[in-house]
VEXDREN-2710 file (C-alpha; in Angstrom, 1 decimal):
% VEXDREN-2710
k/r/px/py/pz
1/MET/22.6/-1.6/5.5
2/GLU/23.9/-4.9/4.1
3/THR/22.4/-6.5/1.0
4/LEU/19.2/-8.1/2.1
5/THR/17.6/-11.4/0.8
6/PRO/14.7/-13.4/2.2
7/SER/17.2/-15.7/3.9
8/SER/19.2/-13.0/5.6
9/PRO/19.3/-13.4/9.4
10/ILE/18.0/-9.9/10.0
11/VAL/15.1/-10.4/7.5
12/SER/14.2/-13.8/9.2
13/GLN/14.1/-12.0/12.6
14/LEU/11.9/-9.2/11.3
15/LEU/9.5/-11.5/9.6
16/SER/9.3/-13.6/12.7
17/LEU/8.3/-10.5/14.7
18/VAL/5.7/-9.5/12.0
19/ARG/4.1/-13.0/12.0
20/ALA/3.8/-13.0/15.7
21/SER/1.9/-9.7/15.6
22/LEU/-0.3/-10.6/12.6
23/TRP/-1.4/-13.9/14.0
24/GLN/-1.1/-13.3/17.8
25/THR/1.5/-15.9/18.4
26/THR/5.1/-15.7/19.7
27/ALA/8.2/-14.9/17.8
28/ASP/10.8/-17.7/17.4
29/PRO/13.3/-17.1/20.3
30/GLN/15.9/-19.3/18.5
31/LEU/16.4/-16.5/16.0
32/PHE/17.3/-14.0/18.6
33/THR/20.6/-14.4/20.5
34/ALA/20.5/-13.0/24.0
35/GLY/22.5/-9.8/24.2
36/THR/23.8/-9.8/20.7
37/THR/20.8/-9.2/18.4
38/ASP/21.1/-6.1/16.3
39/TRP/17.9/-4.4/17.3
40/GLU/18.8/-1.1/15.8
41/THR/19.1/-2.6/12.4
42/ILE/15.9/-4.5/12.9
43/GLY/14.2/-1.3/13.9
44/THR/15.6/0.6/10.8
45/LEU/14.4/-2.2/8.5
46/ALA/11.0/-2.3/10.1
47/LEU/10.6/1.5/9.6
48/ARG/11.6/1.3/6.0
49/GLN/9.0/-1.5/5.4
50/THR/6.3/0.4/7.4
51/VAL/5.9/-2.5/9.8
52/ALA/7.6/-0.9/12.8
53/ILE/4.5/-1.3/15.0
54/LEU/4.2/-5.0/14.2
55/ALA/7.9/-5.5/14.9
56/ILE/7.5/-3.7/18.3
57/GLU/4.5/-5.8/19.2
58/GLY/6.3/-9.0/18.1
59/ALA/9.4/-8.1/20.2
60/THR/7.4/-8.1/23.4
61/THR/6.4/-11.8/22.8
62/LEU/10.0/-13.0/23.2
63/PRO/11.4/-14.3/26.5
64/ALA/12.7/-11.4/28.7
65/ASP/16.3/-12.3/28.0
66/ARG/15.8/-12.1/24.2
67/GLN/14.0/-8.8/24.2
68/PRO/15.5/-5.5/23.2
69/ASP/17.1/-3.3/25.9
70/LYS/15.1/-0.8/27.8
71/ALA/16.2/2.2/25.7
72/TRP/15.0/0.5/22.5
73/LEU/11.7/-0.4/24.2
74/ARG/11.2/3.1/25.5
75/THR/11.7/4.6/22.0
76/ALA/9.4/1.9/20.6
77/CYS/6.7/2.6/23.1
78/SER/6.8/6.3/22.3
79/TYR/6.5/5.5/18.6
80/SER/3.6/3.1/19.2
81/LEU/1.7/5.7/21.3
82/ARG/2.1/8.3/18.5
83/ASN/0.6/5.8/16.0
84/VAL/-2.4/5.2/18.4
85/ARG/-3.0/9.0/18.5
86/THR/-2.8/9.2/14.8
87/HIS/-5.3/6.4/14.4
88/ALA/-7.7/8.2/16.6
89/LEU/-7.2/11.4/14.5
90/LEU/-7.7/9.5/11.2
91/ASP/-10.8/7.8/12.5
92/SER/-12.3/11.1/13.5
93/CYS/-11.4/12.6/10.1
94/VAL/-13.0/9.7/8.3
95/ALA/-16.2/10.1/10.3
96/GLU/-16.2/13.9/9.8
97/ALA/-15.3/13.8/6.1
98/THR/-17.9/11.2/5.2
99/ALA/-20.6/13.1/7.2
100/LEU/-19.8/16.4/5.4
101/LEU/-19.8/14.8/1.9
102/GLN/-23.1/13.0/2.7
103/SER/-24.6/16.3/3.7
104/ALA/-23.6/17.6/0.2
105/GLY/-25.6/14.7/-1.4
106/LEU/-22.6/12.4/-2.0
107/ALA/-22.1/8.7/-1.1
108/PRO/-18.4/8.3/-0.3
109/VAL/-16.9/4.8/0.0
110/LEU/-13.8/4.3/2.2
111/LEU/-11.0/2.6/0.4
112/LYS/-7.9/1.0/2.0
113/GLY/-6.4/2.7/5.1
114/GLN/-8.7/2.7/8.1
115/ALA/-10.9/0.0/6.6
116/TYR/-8.0/-2.3/6.2
117/ALA/-6.8/-1.6/9.8
118/ARG/-10.0/-3.3/11.1
119/HIS/-8.6/-6.6/9.8
120/TYR/-5.5/-6.4/12.1
121/PRO/-5.7/-7.9/15.6
122/ARG/-6.0/-4.3/16.7
123/PRO/-6.4/-1.4/14.3
124/GLU/-3.4/0.5/15.8
125/LEU/-1.0/-2.3/14.7
126/ARG/-1.3/-0.9/11.2
127/GLN/1.0/2.0/10.5
128/CYS/-1.2/5.0/9.5
129/GLY/-1.4/6.4/6.0
130/ASP/-3.8/8.8/4.4
131/ILE/-7.6/8.6/3.7
132/ASP/-9.0/7.5/0.4
133/LEU/-12.7/8.2/-0.4
134/TYR/-14.3/7.0/-3.6
135/VAL/-16.9/9.5/-4.9
136/GLY/-17.1/8.3/-8.5
137/GLU/-17.1/9.9/-11.9
138/ASP/-20.4/11.7/-11.5
139/GLY/-19.6/13.0/-8.0
140/TYR/-15.9/13.9/-8.5
141/ARG/-16.2/17.6/-9.4
142/HIS/-19.1/18.1/-6.9
143/ALA/-17.0/16.5/-4.1
144/SER/-13.9/18.6/-4.8
145/GLU/-16.1/21.8/-4.8
146/ALA/-17.7/20.7/-1.6
147/ALA/-14.3/20.1/0.0
148/GLN/-13.3/23.6/-0.9
149/ARG/-16.5/25.0/0.6
150/PHE/-15.9/23.1/3.8
151/GLY/-12.5/24.7/4.1
152/TRP/-10.3/21.7/3.4
153/GLU/-6.9/22.7/2.3
154/SER/-6.2/21.9/-1.3
155/VAL/-2.8/20.2/-1.8
156/GLU/-3.0/19.7/-5.6
157/PRO/-5.0/21.3/-8.4
158/PHE/-8.3/19.8/-9.5
159/ILE/-7.8/18.0/-12.8
160/PRO/-11.0/16.6/-14.3
161/ALA/-9.4/13.5/-15.8
162/ALA/-7.1/12.7/-12.8
163/LYS/-7.5/9.6/-10.6
164/HIS/-8.1/11.7/-7.5
165/TYR/-8.1/15.2/-6.0
166/GLY/-6.0/15.7/-2.9
167/CYS/-6.8/17.9/0.1
168/CYS/-6.2/18.1/3.9
169/LEU/-8.6/18.0/6.9
170/HIS/-7.0/18.7/10.3
171/GLY/-3.6/18.1/8.7
172/ILE/-4.6/14.7/7.4
173/ARG/-4.4/14.1/3.6
174/ILE/-7.7/13.0/2.0
175/GLU/-7.9/11.8/-1.6
176/LEU/-11.3/12.1/-3.3
177/HIS/-11.2/9.4/-6.0
178/ARG/-12.9/9.8/-9.4
179/THR/-11.8/6.2/-10.0
180/ALA/-10.3/3.6/-7.7
181/ALA/-7.3/2.8/-9.9
182/LEU/-5.9/3.1/-13.4
183/LEU/-4.4/0.0/-15.1
184/PRO/-1.6/0.2/-17.6
185/PHE/-3.2/-2.0/-20.3
186/PRO/-6.1/0.0/-22.1
187/ILE/-8.4/-3.0/-22.6
188/ALA/-7.9/-4.3/-19.0
189/ASN/-8.4/-0.7/-17.7
190/ARG/-11.7/-0.4/-19.5
191/ARG/-12.8/-3.7/-18.0
192/PHE/-11.7/-2.7/-14.5
193/GLN/-13.5/0.7/-14.7
194/ALA/-16.8/-0.9/-15.7
195/TRP/-16.5/-3.6/-13.1
196/SER/-15.3/-1.3/-10.3
197/HIS/-18.1/1.2/-11.0
198/ARG/-20.7/-1.6/-10.6
199/GLN/-18.9/-2.9/-7.4
200/LEU/-18.7/0.5/-5.8
201/SER/-22.2/1.6/-6.6
202/SER/-23.9/-1.4/-5.0
203/ALA/-23.4/-4.4/-2.7
204/LEU/-21.3/-2.3/-0.3
205/GLY/-20.0/-3.4/3.0
206/HIS/-19.7/-1.3/6.2
207/VAL/-17.2/-0.8/8.9
208/LYS/-17.8/0.8/12.3
209/ILE/-15.6/3.8/13.0
210/GLY/-16.5/5.7/16.1
211/ASP/-20.3/5.8/16.2
212/ARG/-20.7/5.8/12.5
213/ASP/-21.2/3.1/9.9
214/ILE/-18.8/3.9/7.0
215/ALA/-19.5/2.4/3.6
216/THR/-16.7/0.1/2.3
217/PRO/-16.4/-2.1/-0.8
218/SER/-17.5/-5.7/-1.1
219/PRO/-15.1/-8.4/0.0
220/LEU/-14.5/-9.4/-3.6
221/PHE/-13.6/-5.9/-4.6
222/ASP/-11.4/-5.4/-1.6
223/ILE/-9.2/-8.5/-2.1
224/ILE/-8.7/-7.6/-5.8
225/PHE/-8.2/-3.9/-5.2
226/VAL/-5.7/-4.4/-2.3
227/PHE/-3.6/-6.5/-4.7
228/LEU/-4.0/-4.2/-7.6
229/HIS/-2.9/-1.3/-5.5
230/LEU/0.2/-3.0/-4.1
231/HIS/1.1/-4.4/-7.6
232/HIS/0.7/-0.9/-9.1
233/HIS/3.1/0.6/-6.6
234/PHE/5.6/-2.2/-6.9
235/VAL/5.8/-1.6/-10.6
236/SER/5.9/2.2/-10.4
237/SER/8.1/2.8/-7.4
238/GLY/8.1/0.1/-4.8
239/ILE/6.2/-1.2/-1.8
240/GLY/6.7/-2.0/1.9
241/LEU/5.8/-5.2/3.7
242/ARG/2.8/-3.4/5.1
243/HIS/1.1/-3.6/1.7
244/LEU/1.6/-7.4/1.8
245/CYS/0.3/-7.6/5.4
246/ASP/-2.9/-5.8/4.3
247/TRP/-3.3/-8.3/1.5
248/ALA/-2.7/-11.4/3.7
249/LEU/-5.1/-10.2/6.4
250/LEU/-7.9/-9.4/3.9
251/LEU/-7.5/-12.9/2.4
252/HIS/-7.6/-14.4/5.9
253/ALA/-10.8/-12.4/6.8
254/HIS/-12.7/-13.2/3.5
255/HIS/-11.3/-16.6/2.4
256/LYS/-14.6/-18.4/3.2
257/ARG/-16.5/-16.0/0.9
258/ILE/-14.2/-16.0/-2.1
259/ASP/-15.4/-17.6/-5.3
260/GLN/-12.1/-18.8/-6.6
261/GLN/-13.3/-19.3/-10.2
262/GLU/-14.7/-15.7/-10.3
263/LEU/-11.5/-14.4/-8.7
264/GLN/-9.4/-16.1/-11.3
265/ARG/-11.6/-14.9/-14.1
266/LEU/-11.3/-11.3/-12.9
267/LEU/-7.6/-11.4/-12.3
268/ARG/-7.1/-12.8/-15.8
269/SER/-9.3/-10.1/-17.3
270/PHE/-7.3/-7.4/-15.5
271/HIS/-3.9/-8.9/-16.5
272/LEU/-3.1/-9.6/-12.9
273/LEU/-3.3/-13.4/-12.6
274/ARG/0.4/-14.2/-13.1
275/ALA/1.4/-11.4/-10.8
276/TRP/-1.0/-12.7/-8.1
277/ARG/0.5/-16.2/-8.3
278/SER/4.0/-14.7/-8.1
279/PHE/3.3/-12.7/-5.0
280/ALA/1.2/-15.4/-3.2
281/PRO/4.2/-17.4/-1.9
282/ILE/5.4/-14.3/0.0
283/ALA/2.1/-14.2/1.9
284/VAL/2.2/-17.9/2.7
285/ARG/5.9/-18.7/3.2
286/TYR/7.0/-15.4/4.9
287/LEU/3.9/-13.8/6.4
288/GLY/2.3/-16.9/7.7
289/LEU/-1.0/-16.9/5.8
290/PRO/-2.3/-20.5/5.8
291/GLU/-2.0/-22.0/2.3
292/ALA/-5.7/-23.0/2.3
293/GLU/-6.6/-19.3/2.7
294/CYS/-4.6/-18.1/-0.3
295/PRO/-6.5/-18.6/-3.5
296/LEU/-4.6/-19.7/-6.6
297/TYR/-1.5/-20.4/-4.5
298/SER/1.2/-22.5/-6.2
299/ALA/4.6/-23.5/-4.8
300/LYS/6.1/-23.4/-8.3
301/TYR/6.2/-19.6/-8.1
302/ALA/8.4/-19.7/-4.9
303/LYS/11.7/-18.8/-6.6
304/LYS/10.1/-15.8/-8.4
305/SER/8.5/-14.7/-5.2
306/ASP/11.9/-14.7/-3.5
307/LYS/13.2/-12.3/-6.2
308/LEU/10.2/-10.0/-5.7
309/LEU/10.7/-10.0/-1.9
310/ALA/14.4/-9.2/-2.4
311/VAL/13.4/-6.1/-4.4
312/ILE/10.9/-5.1/-1.7
313/LEU/13.5/-5.4/1.0
314/ARG/16.1/-3.4/-1.0
315/GLU/13.8/-0.5/-2.0
316/GLY/11.6/-0.1/1.0
317/ASN/8.2/1.6/1.1
318/PHE/7.4/3.3/-2.2
319/GLY/11.0/2.9/-3.2
320/HIS/12.2/5.6/-0.8
321/TYR/15.3/3.7/0.2
322/SER/16.5/2.4/-3.2
323/PRO/20.3/2.5/-3.3
324/ARG/20.0/4.0/-6.8
325/LEU/18.0/6.9/-5.6
326/SER/20.6/9.6/-5.1
327/LYS/20.1/13.3/-4.5
328/LYS/18.4/15.0/-7.5
329/PRO/20.1/18.0/-9.2
330/ARG/18.4/21.4/-8.8
331/PRO/18.0/22.6/-12.4
332/TYR/14.6/21.5/-13.8
333/LEU/15.8/19.7/-16.9
334/LEU/18.6/18.0/-15.1
335/ARG/16.2/16.9/-12.4
336/LYS/13.9/15.4/-15.1
337/LEU/16.8/13.6/-16.8
338/HIS/17.9/12.2/-13.5
339/SER/14.4/10.9/-12.8
340/LEU/14.3/9.4/-16.3
341/ALA/17.6/7.7/-15.9
342/PHE/16.6/6.3/-12.4
343/HIS/13.2/4.9/-13.6
344/SER/14.8/3.5/-16.8
345/ARG/17.4/1.6/-14.8
346/ARG/14.8/0.3/-12.4
347/THR/12.4/-0.7/-15.2
348/PHE/15.2/-2.5/-17.2
349/SER/16.4/-4.3/-14.0
350/LEU/12.9/-5.6/-13.1
351/PHE/11.8/-6.2/-16.7
352/PRO/12.4/-10.0/-16.6
353/LEU/9.9/-10.3/-13.7
354/GLU/6.9/-9.0/-15.7
355/PRO/8.0/-8.0/-19.2
356/ALA/4.6/-6.9/-20.5
357/THR/3.6/-4.9/-17.4
358/PHE/6.9/-3.1/-17.1
359/THR/6.9/-2.3/-20.8
360/ALA/3.4/-0.8/-20.6
361/HIS/4.2/1.1/-17.5
362/TYR/7.4/2.5/-18.9
363/CYS/5.8/3.7/-22.1
364/ARG/3.0/5.3/-20.2
365/CYS/5.3/7.1/-17.8
366/LEU/7.6/8.2/-20.6
367/TYR/4.7/9.7/-22.6
368/GLY/3.3/11.4/-19.5
369/GLY/6.7/12.8/-18.5
370/LEU/7.4/14.2/-21.9
371/ARG/4.0/15.9/-22.0
372/LYS/4.6/17.4/-18.5
373/VAL/8.1/18.7/-19.5
374/LEU/6.9/20.3/-22.7
375/LYS/4.0/21.9/-21.0
376/GLU/6.3/23.3/-18.3
377/LEU/8.8/24.7/-20.8
378/THR/6.0/26.2/-22.9
379/THR/4.5/27.9/-19.8
380/LYS/7.9/29.3/-18.8
381/LYS/8.5/30.6/-22.4
382/GLN/5.1/32.4/-22.4
383/ARG/6.1/34.1/-19.1
END
C-alpha cells in the first residue's frame, strides 16, 4: 500500500465514509469517481484501521453509480452480518459474566467495548473486541478464582500485581481488571489509581444489555479513560481509527455534562493534557466531531495532529501493519533482540511528538523486558 497521509485521496475517501456512518449523513460523492474508485484498497485500509463496518455503511449512502460493485458489496454484507452475530454473542457473554460474578459477591463494572458500542448510531457499527470487567484491587483474586470455578478457560497465568487476568467464556476473551490502567509516570499513576478507585466505586452509570442493567463508569471517567487507553496503545504499539471514533462519540454523547475546568485539571494531573490537545484536531477535522463538543480544542495543534494521524494510518490497529514489523526469528534471544530493535526504532522515530512520554515508556519496557529475559534464562538453566 502506498505511503498514506491525511491528505491522500484514499484516506479522504475512507474518512468520508466513516463520517457518514458516525453522524448518519451521506458520504461526499465528489470524492468517488464512478467506475474507477479503488474499493479494494479502501476496504483493506478500513480493515487495518478496524472501521470496516463504518466504511461499508458509508458506502451505501453514495449514489448508485458511485457505490462499489456487487461483488464488493456481497463480501461486505457477509462481513457485516458476522459482526452483528459477534455483537449478539458479546452481549450475552457480558450479561452472563456479570451475573455470575455478582453471584460470587462481586460488583463488576463494564469498561470500553460493548458499553462504547451503545454510543454508535447502532451498536453493531462498532467492530467487536473483547470484554473488560473492572473488579478492583480487593476483588481481583476472588474474581479470578470464581472464573476458574465457573469453568472459564484461563488464557494467561494469574499474577497478583498484573493489570488484569485473562480468560475466555464461550470463546470470547474476558479481562478481569485489578486496575483500569497503568500510567508510565509514577506520580501520575498514583494519582490516577486513587482517582479511578473512587470513580469506579461510586457514582456509576448503567447500560442496558439484553434484559440486564450493566454497571458502567461515570461520564467523566469514561471520556478520560477512553483517551488514556488510546494514548497508551498509541505510545506502546499503535492504534486504529476505531479508538478515535470511540473517543469522538463519547465526547458527543457527554459534552453537555463535561466540566471543562475539572477535565483540564485531571488531564494535567495525569500528564495527558498536551496529548489530548494534540489528538483533538483529528476528532474535529477528520472525524466530524463539532468543535463546540470537543473540550480544550485548539487549532494550533493541527500540524501535530496530522503527524499523529499519519503514524496511525501507517501502522494500523495496534501497530500490526507497521512496515518495520518483519517476521521475527525463531531462536528466543534473537526474537527478543529483534523486538528490542523494532521498539527502539519506533520510539526514537516518535520521540519528538512526546519526548517525556516516550522516554518513560521506553525505560519501563526495557526494564520489564530485561527482567523477563533473565527470568526465562534462569528457569531454563534450572531445568
